[in-house]
PALO-430615 format. One record per residue (C-alpha): x, y, z; residue in three letters; residue number from 1. Coordinates in nm, 2 decimals. Example, Ala and Ser with C-alpha at 12.3 -4.5 7.8 and 13.67 -1.06 7.14 Angstrom:
1.23  -0.45  0.78  ALA  1
1.37  -0.11  0.71  SER  2
//
This chain:
0.00  -0.01  -0.01  UNK  1
0.11  0.35  -0.08  UNK  2
0.18  0.60  0.23  UNK  3
-0.12  0.73  0.41  UNK  4
-0.13  1.03  0.60  UNK  5
0.06  1.04  0.92  UNK  6
-0.17  1.30  1.07  UNK  7
-0.48  1.08  1.01  UNK  8
-0.25  0.76  1.14  UNK  9
-0.21  0.89  1.45  UNK  10
-0.59  0.90  1.50  UNK  11
-0.70  0.63  1.74  UNK  12
-1.00  0.42  1.72  UNK  13
-1.25  0.50  2.01  UNK  14
-1.19  0.28  2.34  UNK  15
-1.59  0.31  2.36  UNK  16
-1.64  0.16  2.01  UNK  17
-1.38  -0.10  2.06  UNK  18
-1.57  -0.26  2.38  UNK  19
-1.89  -0.18  2.21  UNK  20
-1.79  -0.40  1.88  UNK  21
-1.66  -0.68  2.13  UNK  22
-2.00  -0.68  2.32  UNK  23
-2.19  -0.73  2.00  UNK  24
-2.01  -1.06  1.97  UNK  25
-2.13  -1.17  2.33  UNK  26
-2.49  -1.31  2.39  UNK  27
-2.70  -1.22  2.68  UNK  28
-2.49  -0.91  2.74  UNK  29
-2.59  -0.63  2.97  UNK  30
-2.44  -0.31  2.82  UNK  31
-2.35  -0.01  3.01  UNK  32
-2.14  0.08  2.71  UNK  33
-2.28  0.35  2.48  UNK  34
-2.42  0.69  2.61  UNK  35
-2.74  0.70  2.41  UNK  36
-3.09  0.77  2.56  UNK  37
-3.30  0.43  2.55  UNK  38
-3.60  0.64  2.47  UNK  39
-3.76  0.68  2.11  UNK  40
-3.78  1.03  1.95  UNK  41
-4.09  1.19  2.05  UNK  42
-4.38  1.13  1.81  UNK  43
-4.42  1.50  1.72  UNK  44
-4.07  1.52  1.58  UNK  45
-4.09  1.21  1.37  UNK  46
-4.43  1.33  1.25  UNK  47
-4.24  1.65  1.14  UNK  48
-4.00  1.45  0.97  UNK  49
-4.27  1.25  0.79  UNK  50
-4.45  1.57  0.66  UNK  51
-4.11  1.71  0.57  UNK  52
-4.04  1.42  0.33  UNK  53
-4.42  1.44  0.18  UNK  54
-4.35  1.82  0.13  UNK  55
-4.02  1.76  -0.09  UNK  56
-3.76  1.88  0.18  UNK  57
-3.53  1.64  0.02  UNK  58
-3.33  1.89  -0.17  UNK  59
-3.00  2.09  -0.06  UNK  60
-3.03  2.33  0.21  UNK  61
-2.84  2.65  0.30  UNK  62
-2.49  2.55  0.41  UNK  63
-2.52  2.68  0.76  UNK  64
-2.91  2.54  0.80  UNK  65
-3.24  2.66  0.73  UNK  66
-3.28  3.00  0.85  UNK  67
-3.59  2.94  1.05  UNK  68
-3.39  2.67  1.24  UNK  69
-3.10  2.90  1.31  UNK  70
-3.35  3.15  1.44  UNK  71
-3.51  2.91  1.67  UNK  72
-3.19  2.78  1.81  UNK  73
-3.09  3.16  1.86  UNK  74
-3.40  3.21  2.04  UNK  75
-3.34  2.91  2.25  UNK  76
-3.00  3.02  2.36  UNK  77
-3.12  3.36  2.46  UNK  78
-3.43  3.20  2.65  UNK  79
-3.28  2.91  2.82  UNK  80
-2.88  3.00  2.82  UNK  81
-2.88  3.37  2.85  UNK  82
-2.65  3.39  2.55  UNK  83
-2.72  3.69  2.33  UNK  84
-2.70  3.48  2.01  UNK  85
-2.82  3.60  1.68  UNK  86
-2.93  3.36  1.39  UNK  87
-2.60  3.44  1.20  UNK  88
-2.41  3.34  1.49  UNK  89
-2.54  3.00  1.47  UNK  90
-2.44  2.70  1.24  UNK  91
-2.64  2.37  1.22  UNK  92
-2.42  2.07  1.20  UNK  93
-2.44  1.71  1.14  UNK  94
-2.42  1.63  1.52  UNK  95
-2.23  1.75  1.80  UNK  96
-1.92  1.58  1.69  UNK  97
-1.91  1.77  1.37  UNK  98
-1.96  2.10  1.53  UNK  99
-1.64  2.03  1.76  UNK  100
-1.46  1.92  1.45  UNK  101
-1.58  2.23  1.23  UNK  102
-1.53  2.47  1.51  UNK  103
-1.17  2.35  1.60  UNK  104
-1.08  2.33  1.23  UNK  105
-1.15  2.71  1.22  UNK  106
-0.93  2.80  1.54  UNK  107
-0.65  2.57  1.52  UNK  108
-0.34  2.58  1.30  UNK  109
-0.05  2.31  1.27  UNK  110
0.10  2.25  1.61  UNK  111
-0.13  2.47  1.81  UNK  112
-0.22  2.34  2.15  UNK  113
-0.58  2.26  2.27  UNK  114
-0.64  2.20  2.63  UNK  115
-0.86  1.90  2.70  UNK  116
-1.01  1.78  3.05  UNK  117
-0.86  1.46  3.18  UNK  118
-1.04  1.25  3.20  UNK  119
-1.26  1.37  2.91  UNK  120
-1.47  1.27  2.61  UNK  121
-1.25  1.05  2.36  UNK  122
-1.37  1.28  2.07  UNK  123
-1.17  1.58  2.15  UNK  124
-0.82  1.44  2.13  UNK  125
-0.86  1.26  1.84  UNK  126
-1.03  1.55  1.64  UNK  127
-0.73  1.78  1.75  UNK  128
-0.48  1.51  1.61  UNK  129
-0.68  1.48  1.30  UNK  130
-0.66  1.87  1.23  UNK  131
-0.30  1.90  1.31  UNK  132
-0.32  2.03  1.66  UNK  133
-0.18  1.92  1.98  UNK  134
-0.40  1.79  2.27  UNK  135
-0.28  1.91  2.60  UNK  136
-0.45  1.75  2.91  UNK  137
-0.56  1.95  3.23  UNK  138
-0.67  1.77  3.51  UNK  139
-1.00  1.74  3.71  UNK  140
-0.99  1.70  4.07  UNK  141
-1.01  1.34  4.21  UNK  142
-1.25  1.42  4.47  UNK  143
-1.53  1.59  4.26  UNK  144
-1.40  1.61  3.88  UNK  145
-1.43  1.98  3.92  UNK  146
-1.16  2.17  3.70  UNK  147
-0.85  2.23  3.86  UNK  148
-0.79  2.57  3.78  UNK  149
-0.43  2.58  3.89  UNK  150
-0.34  2.31  3.66  UNK  151
-0.53  2.44  3.35  UNK  152
-0.35  2.78  3.40  UNK  153
-0.03  2.63  3.42  UNK  154
-0.08  2.42  3.10  UNK  155
-0.12  2.72  2.88  UNK  156
0.18  2.83  2.68  UNK  157
0.19  3.07  2.37  UNK  158
0.11  2.80  2.15  UNK  159
-0.22  2.76  2.32  UNK  160
-0.53  2.83  2.11  UNK  161
-0.85  2.69  2.28  UNK  162
-0.95  2.53  2.63  UNK  163
-1.24  2.27  2.60  UNK  164
-1.50  2.26  2.87  UNK  165
-1.75  1.99  2.90  UNK  166
-2.03  2.04  3.14  UNK  167
-2.21  1.82  3.27  UNK  168
-1.93  1.61  3.17  UNK  169
-1.88  1.27  2.98  UNK  170
-1.75  1.06  3.15  UNK  171
-1.77  1.17  3.51  UNK  172
-2.11  1.32  3.54  UNK  173
-1.96  1.61  3.69  UNK  174
-2.15  1.96  3.69  UNK  175
-1.91  2.25  3.71  UNK  176
-2.04  2.52  3.91  UNK  177
-2.06  2.88  3.80  UNK  178
-1.80  3.02  4.01  UNK  179
-1.55  2.76  3.84  UNK  180
-1.66  2.84  3.49  UNK  181
-1.63  3.21  3.57  UNK  182
-1.27  3.15  3.67  UNK  183
-1.21  2.95  3.35  UNK  184
-1.34  3.25  3.14  UNK  185
-1.12  3.48  3.34  UNK  186
-0.81  3.26  3.25  UNK  187
-0.90  3.25  2.89  UNK  188
-0.95  3.62  2.84  UNK  189
-0.62  3.69  3.05  UNK  190
-0.43  3.45  2.82  UNK  191
-0.62  3.54  2.50  UNK  192
-0.75  3.20  2.39  UNK  193
-1.08  3.06  2.29  UNK  194
-1.31  2.83  2.49  UNK  195
-1.51  2.57  2.33  UNK  196
-1.79  2.48  2.58  UNK  197
-1.98  2.14  2.51  UNK  198
-2.31  2.13  2.68  UNK  199
-2.46  1.87  2.52  UNK  200
-2.59  1.72  2.84  UNK  201
-2.73  2.03  2.98  UNK  202
-3.09  1.91  3.04  UNK  203
-2.97  1.61  3.23  UNK  204
-2.89  1.74  3.58  UNK  205
-2.98  1.64  3.94  UNK  206
-3.01  1.74  4.30  UNK  207
-3.09  2.08  4.24  UNK  208
-2.76  2.18  4.05  UNK  209
-2.76  2.46  3.78  UNK  210
-2.62  2.47  3.43  UNK  211
-2.43  2.75  3.36  UNK  212
-2.30  2.86  3.00  UNK  213
-1.98  3.06  2.97  UNK  214
-2.10  3.25  2.67  UNK  215
-2.36  3.41  2.90  UNK  216
-2.08  3.62  3.05  UNK  217
-2.09  3.93  2.82  UNK  218
-1.68  3.96  2.82  UNK  219
-1.64  3.61  2.72  UNK  220
-1.90  3.57  2.44  UNK  221
-1.67  3.67  2.18  UNK  222
-1.41  3.41  2.27  UNK  223
-1.66  3.11  2.34  UNK  224
-1.80  2.85  2.12  UNK  225
-2.10  2.66  2.26  UNK  226
-2.19  2.33  2.12  UNK  227
-2.50  2.15  2.16  UNK  228
-2.68  1.88  2.01  UNK  229
-3.04  1.72  1.96  UNK  230
-2.92  1.38  2.02  UNK  231
-2.95  1.34  2.40  UNK  232
-3.22  1.58  2.48  UNK  233
-3.45  1.46  2.21  UNK  234
-3.32  1.11  2.18  UNK  235
-3.22  1.17  1.85  UNK  236
-2.86  1.01  1.83  UNK  237
-2.92  0.85  1.48  UNK  238
-3.05  1.18  1.32  UNK  239
-2.72  1.34  1.32  UNK  240
-2.81  1.69  1.40  UNK  241
-2.65  1.94  1.64  UNK  242
-2.51  2.31  1.63  UNK  243
-2.28  2.55  1.75  UNK  244
-2.31  2.93  1.82  UNK  245
-2.00  3.17  1.81  UNK  246
-1.90  3.50  1.68  UNK  247
-2.02  3.55  1.31  UNK  248
-1.64  3.54  1.17  UNK  249
-1.60  3.21  1.32  UNK  250
-1.95  3.08  1.20  UNK  251
-1.89  3.23  0.84  UNK  252
-1.53  3.02  0.81  UNK  253
-1.69  2.72  0.93  UNK  254
-1.98  2.74  0.67  UNK  255
-1.70  2.75  0.41  UNK  256
-1.55  2.43  0.54  UNK  257
-1.90  2.27  0.55  UNK  258
-1.96  2.37  0.19  UNK  259
-1.68  2.12  0.09  UNK  260
-1.71  1.84  0.34  UNK  261
-2.05  1.77  0.50  UNK  262
-2.24  2.03  0.27  UNK  263
-2.51  2.07  0.54  UNK  264
-2.69  1.90  0.80  UNK  265
-2.95  1.64  0.67  UNK  266
-3.25  1.84  0.54  UNK  267
-3.51  1.61  0.69  UNK  268
-3.32  1.63  1.03  UNK  269
-3.33  1.98  1.03  UNK  270
-3.71  1.99  0.99  UNK  271
-3.72  1.74  1.28  UNK  272
-3.50  1.97  1.51  UNK  273
-3.72  2.24  1.45  UNK  274
-4.02  2.06  1.56  UNK  275
-3.81  1.94  1.86  UNK  276
-3.75  2.32  1.97  UNK  277
-4.11  2.43  1.89  UNK  278
-4.30  2.12  2.02  UNK  279
-4.37  2.00  2.38  UNK  280
-4.08  1.96  2.59  UNK  281
-4.25  1.74  2.86  UNK  282
-4.03  1.43  2.76  UNK  283
-3.72  1.57  2.89  UNK  284
-3.88  1.59  3.26  UNK  285
-4.00  1.23  3.20  UNK  286
-3.63  1.11  3.09  UNK  287
-3.47  1.33  3.35  UNK  288
-3.68  1.17  3.62  UNK  289
-3.61  0.84  3.51  UNK  290
-3.24  0.87  3.48  UNK  291
-3.27  1.02  3.82  UNK  292
-3.41  0.70  3.97  UNK  293
-3.15  0.50  3.77  UNK  294
-2.84  0.72  3.87  UNK  295
-2.95  0.67  4.26  UNK  296
-2.98  0.29  4.21  UNK  297
-2.66  0.24  4.02  UNK  298
-2.45  0.46  4.25  UNK  299
-2.57  0.26  4.55  UNK  300
-2.52  -0.07  4.41  UNK  301
-2.17  0.02  4.27  UNK  302
-2.08  0.12  4.62  UNK  303
-2.17  -0.23  4.73  UNK  304
-1.91  -0.38  4.49  UNK  305
-1.59  -0.47  4.68  UNK  306
-1.29  -0.26  4.56  UNK  307
-1.55  0.01  4.39  UNK  308
-1.59  0.37  4.51  UNK  309
-1.85  0.56  4.32  UNK  310
-1.90  0.93  4.36  UNK  311
-2.26  1.06  4.29  UNK  312
-2.28  1.22  3.93  UNK  313
-2.48  1.54  3.93  UNK  314
-2.52  1.54  3.57  UNK  315
-2.54  1.35  3.22  UNK  316
-2.61  0.98  3.25  UNK  317
-2.30  0.81  3.38  UNK  318
-2.14  0.65  3.69  UNK  319
-1.76  0.66  3.70  UNK  320
-1.65  0.46  4.00  UNK  321
-1.33  0.42  4.10  UNK  322
-1.19  0.04  4.07  UNK  323
-0.85  0.05  4.25  UNK  324
-0.94  -0.24  4.48  UNK  325
-0.83  -0.46  4.18  UNK  326
-0.46  -0.51  4.05  UNK  327
-0.55  -0.47  3.71  UNK  328
-0.60  -0.20  3.44  UNK  329
-0.93  -0.06  3.35  UNK  330
-0.91  -0.23  3.00  UNK  331
-0.83  -0.57  3.16  UNK  332
-1.12  -0.53  3.44  UNK  333
-1.36  -0.44  3.14  UNK  334
-1.26  -0.72  2.96  UNK  335
-1.30  -0.96  3.24  UNK  336
-1.66  -0.82  3.31  UNK  337
-1.76  -0.86  2.93  UNK  338
-1.63  -1.22  2.93  UNK  339
-1.71  -1.35  3.25  UNK  340
-2.02  -1.14  3.37  UNK  341
-2.15  -1.06  3.01  UNK  342
-2.14  -0.68  3.13  UNK  343
-2.02  -0.40  2.91  UNK  344
-1.85  -0.11  3.04  UNK  345
-1.60  0.13  2.92  UNK  346
-1.26  0.12  3.06  UNK  347
-1.18  0.46  3.20  UNK  348
-0.83  0.48  3.03  UNK  349
-1.02  0.55  2.71  UNK  350
-1.10  0.89  2.84  UNK  351
-0.73  0.98  2.94  UNK  352
-0.46  0.89  3.17  UNK  353
-0.64  1.02  3.49  UNK  354
-0.94  0.80  3.39  UNK  355
-0.71  0.47  3.45  UNK  356
-0.84  0.28  3.74  UNK  357
-1.21  0.36  3.67  UNK  358
-1.49  0.23  3.45  UNK  359
-1.79  0.43  3.29  UNK  360
-2.13  0.28  3.33  UNK  361
-2.39  0.45  3.12  UNK  362
-2.73  0.43  3.33  UNK  363
-2.91  0.42  3.00  UNK  364
-3.10  0.08  3.05  UNK  365
-3.39  0.00  3.29  UNK  366
-3.35  -0.02  3.64  UNK  367
-3.40  -0.41  3.65  UNK  368
-3.13  -0.42  3.40  UNK  369
-2.91  -0.21  3.62  UNK  370
-2.97  -0.43  3.92  UNK  371
-2.90  -0.76  3.73  UNK  372
-2.58  -0.61  3.55  UNK  373
-2.43  -0.50  3.90  UNK  374
-2.53  -0.84  4.05  UNK  375
-2.32  -1.01  3.77  UNK  376
-2.04  -0.77  3.84  UNK  377
-2.02  -0.85  4.21  UNK  378
-2.06  -1.23  4.12  UNK  379
-1.77  -1.19  3.87  UNK  380
-1.54  -1.02  4.10  UNK  381
-1.59  -1.23  4.42  UNK  382
-1.31  -1.45  4.36  UNK  383
-1.05  -1.19  4.20  UNK  384
//
């Protein structure tokens, strides 16, 4: 074979997908692996998509998305996030991951540094590598997974272009408090670097915690890219529809990139997204109530597993127990549980070095499956 791009060859396969592919080969598996709501897309959203098909919305759309969808997203950002966004500061993308890819592509030159949380979502590091940047990890505090502000600032150099913040967090379930996020904004402003704020789990928050958007800080709006998606909130993972909001100059450059790559987000998914924003929102309350019940169940059960210590997540739908009671890597432990207990989890090392000696459990399965799954874990680890 002729030589391939070294830039692309350094991109690693997702540790989440590796275990997911292995789990597919195991019968009777209980999977805590993939972070996808187990709810169906609400009926009124599906009906809007069918209507769009019948009405002939099967052609090209504007590269940045339908104007009415961009306007509705801007309204949502102003109403719910206190972000003073205009429609021309919004870009519709094929999911949140595409939004991250496009936004970082606009910001990052070859060799630029992008700061990412450790542990953090697997996409960040690999996208940064793919576009020629250098991922630099900053620490989350071990006791509560909040941002270690001292370590964050220490990692900033003259090569730093952007700080990625994810709240609520995948994989930890942490919800960063407003005070912390304001400090991140101050650090970014002082050092003249951008912030990419990944807020796709904003609706999944528990115990009275509050979501805070960095771009709602007037001074920080011009340096902040806010990424969101319809995948989690509206159970639309397969529709591939998301967006980001940023200064118009950033959006305009990202639109140019989208013209020559994805072209635009799927037309039918855009119409469905519009219905999602304009329609009833009661399914969100129902989902969050159910995930809260599952969260309480799984945290209690995981803390009963010998060698596990599980803090209570305040957001998203992941538990991230520490597993240092076992003399094996997180990948070895995940493999053991898959083979011997028929339970699929994600090894913490997939999310960064500070994720080692952890496993991620997505509680996107019914309570009875959670109970059975953790019982299997207990039995498999009894003799270890």
